[in-house]
Every structure is written in C-alpha cells, then in structure tokens.
Phi, psi and omega in degrees: 000136185297316181297323179296321178290322180298317183275355184055054185296343178297342178290337184272092186276327183287146182296324180294320179294321179297319179293317184289323179292327175291325176295320177298318181297312180295317179300317180300311182297315182295315181297319180296317179296319179295318181293320177295320178295318178295323179295317178297319180296314181296319179295325180287325185269312187264344184089180184283113176227137187302317184294329179289333180270319187294313184298309179298322182292320176298317179296320180296316179297321179295317181294318178297320179296317177299317181296312183289340181296340180293349175293337186245356180207174178229032183263106186284341178295334178295316179294314181299313180293321181296313179297315181297315181295319180296313180294317181298317179296318179297319179296316182294314181292324178297321178289332180286329183298315182259010177058028181276336176061229184294340181266012179296146177290345178276341185302318180300345179279354182299316177300337179296326179297326180291318180297316179299316180297321180295319182287318187276316192254341181110175189289328181296314178294332177297316180294318179298315179295321178298321179296315179291330176295322177294324176296320177298321178300317180294319179297319179295321178295318179294322179297320178296318181296320183290335180256016177279181184298317182266346178068031179232154178292324180300322179294321180296322180292334180276348180273114185299319182296314182295312182294327178295315178300318182296312181297318180298316182292317178297317180297319179298317179294321179295313179296317179298320179295315182296309183293317181295322178296316180295313180295325179295317177300315180296315184294312181290334172294319176296319177303315183295317179294321178298317180295322177295319179294322178297318178297320178295319179295317179297320178294319178297322179294318178297319179294320180294319179298316179297320179295316180296321179296316178295317180296320179300316180296317183293329180278320183298323184300305178292329179297316178299325176295316179298313181295317181294315181293322178293326177294321177291322181297327180298334184263011176265177183278086179235156183282168183304321181293316177296324177297321178296316179296320180297318178298321179295318178298314181298315181294319179296321178297317178294320178297317180294323178294322177294319179298317179298316178297322179296315181296317180293319179295318179297322179296319179295314182292322183298333181246024174054040179254006183286137177234124181283129177252091185278140181205163176275131182215162181273100184289329177295313180296319179300314181296317179298316182297318181293317181293319177298320180302313183278340172296323179281348178265358179297143180302152179301134179082003180291141177260013180289135178253129177264126181239150178224130176227126178240119181296151184298328184282353179282116180295153182291325182245132176233166183243107181193185176278096185300314185299319182282327173297320177296321179300316182295308181297323180300313181295319182293318178295320180297317176299318180298319178296318181297322189250021175236091182289334178202161180111232185211157174229127185233133172255124182238132175243127180219181176157183181199161176279129183264167186305329182281002176096349178280164176258126178266105181275127177251126182241129180233137172236110182250139177221163178251039184277206187288337180077179182229136176292149183302321182286351181254359185300314181292333183290335185293342180266359180281134180299141176062023181248134176231143180290147184270087173212171187296319181294326178295317179293331179289323180248083181290153178199187181281339185077017182257346189305300183290327176298317178296317180300315181298319181290321179297314180296324177297315179298328180273014176066039174229188179214128179269128180229167179216141171241122186215150174226127186298128180086353183248316181145181184221155173226113173266139182209153176203163179231141178225136176268125183232142177298142177256122178274165181291161180299325180296320179294319177297320181295316179297318180296318181297317181291321182293325180282338180054046180244082183263038181294141180272093183255120179281160181286339179236128181220145177238132182234142171227165181300134180259155176083000000 
C-alpha cells in the first residue's frame, strides 16, 4: 500500500501502534473528505467567498501535515493533539465567519475532537483536549453575547435558547471526556496485555524451537548409530530370518529419521525460518536415486513398476535447493508407493527455457493407485490430516508430508497441484524456475564431481533381490 510505504509502517512493531496508525490514516481520509464535501456544499449554496475556501483548505493542509509527520516520529500524542486542535480551530473560526457563535451548526462536532484524542493519544490527552474544548465553548458563548442585540454577556445569560445551547455543549464535552478517558484506559490496557501475551508466545516459540532442535540432535545421534550398525550387520554371516529382522530394523530406523526430518522442516516453515540453500546439482542422478530407492522399498511380491522419464531438454545440472527439492519428490513418491497396490508409478521431468533465461522444470509423479475423491483433494494438504480409508490406516504417518511439500514449493515460488480420480490414480505436479548456467560451468561441475555414470533418459525399475 502506498500510504504504508510513505509512513514506513514497518517501524510500528507493536500491535497497539499498528492499530493507532491505521486509526490516524482513516481519520485523515474521513476528515479530508468531509471538509471537501462541506466546501462543495457552501460554494453551491453561498457562492464563492474567500473565507469559505480558505478555512477548509488550511485545515486540510494541517491534517495532511500531521499525517505525514509520522514518517519521522512515532509520537501519537502529536496526532491526537493536532487533530483536536485543527478541528476545534475550524469550528471556532467557522462560527466566527457567520457570527453564529454557540448556535453554530459546527458546534455539536466539538465532542468528536475529544473522542479522536482519546482513541489515538490516550486518556491524558483526552482530558487535556476536553479542557480546551470547554474553553472553546466559553469563547463561542462570549462570541454569541458580543454579537447579540445589547452586546453584553448578561443579555446572553437571559436568552433561554443561547444558555440552553451552551449548557448542552458543555455537558456533551464533559460526558465525551469522561467516557472517552475511561474507554481509552480500558482499550490501551488491553493493548498492553495483548503485547505482553504476544511476547510470552514469542518466547515460548523460541523455547520450543530450541527444545526441538536439541531433541532432534539427541534423537538423530542414536538413530544414525542404529541405521549404521544394522547396515553393517546385514553384510555379516547371518541366517535368512536374522537378515529379515535386520532389514526391518534398518527400514524402521530410516522411516523414523524421515519423520523426524519432516517434523523439523515443517517447524521451520511454519515459523518462516526456512532459508533456501541453492547449489548446482545433478538433477538426473537425483531422480534415478529416488526412483531406485523406492523400487527397492516395494513390498515383497509386488507387481508395481517404477518408471522414470527425463525429457531431452532437461539439463543434467540445475541450480536450486537440492535438499528441499529432494524432500518434495521423496514425500510424493513415498505416498505413491503406499497407495499403489498394483500398476505403475512414474516420475517425469520436463521443462523449457523461459523468456527471462531461466529453465522452468516441470515435475510429475503419476501412479495407478487408489486415487483421491474430489471433495478430499483440499484436505490432503492440511497438517496432521489423513484421509479416512483402509490404505491410510494401514500406512500410518504424521500427516505432514504433503503439507510440507506444498509449503516448500510455495517458498521456492512454485505451486503443488494434483489431478486425481478415485480408484484410477493420481498425478502430483509442480513447476520451478531455476537459473541456467553456461555449458562451460556445467562441464566444469561435471568434471569436478567425476560422476560419469551412464544414465539413460528412460528407466524402468522393479524390486531387486
């Protein structure tokens, strides 16, 4: 918003300050519109008169100046006092122009100045503004007396209409001061309690993040030991039954490590702490490794075929956050394996160079699994939510996988979507724009990594062993 940039509203961190600066903004706009509308009315009814044009224009410039001054300070009493003084002066001068005094049609707006000061500046400024409003009432009464038939204050006191108007206005200002002061104390007290609660919540979040980080480290250390030792144990001289148990231990350890990583990643994204670590990586190799990984995780006796297709125009090396791209494809493939009892699962990489010179990578994961009902499509992205079906209950999880994937792709300036038909299968897909490096840079990277594996663009994988 242009006004927000002009005032540098990002400086106002407290919730109370944000509310009050918006109140100043709304008040400024409303007052300017009212003054312009009143000016148009006076010009239409009374004709062009200098005093009718000069007073509103001076008031408008004063209000705009008060409003723009917030670019250089954060003192709200200046705005409250400025608005109150400007309105009070306008009311007094407006009454002086037509010599109406206390009976001016502008006089009933005087209590409004007190209310504005109370909301914007607080109860102290409300009392000060109320006191000056009472002085304005007295000046208006004196002005009425001086322009009466006898030109004396005693005559004004004897005029029932004048004294009634005066008493009503004084009473209105007194009531407005009392009520506005009380409400201002209550409102700003609520602001203060809210800010204290926000600080407590922020502190609790910091403590929770620190606890999760510490817990993650403490859990990862023994888990890595379990996974490493079970991997070594598999290659020792053990009988088939022991080998089966060892594989189960190894697989459970890897699953638990993935769950832990998912929870930590979701925690980072949930509190906007994620930082993309972009690097040049071999996207072909990454795709082959992931498809092979899940081909070997297929249940024994499964007839599911894992397929991989990489279009010719997809460069071997891309520049992006490899780990998070791997996380997204990993979660989608794992879901596909869980919910595809037979048929095929295919990972497809496609894309093209876009006008700005970047490469737009398109990733598709298609399966012939159970599919998703149309009314459940939005639910799959909800954190800790799992669809209610037999396969879901068979493969329990955190319910964070797809929610995490959607947020990661969003942070990477993409969008994760799905096309699915219940009982037929699903296709998850997303697009990401990545910088394309020169052929020389790709060649240097390829040579430095010394990864001259002969990877075909089309590969079919089935469970081995």
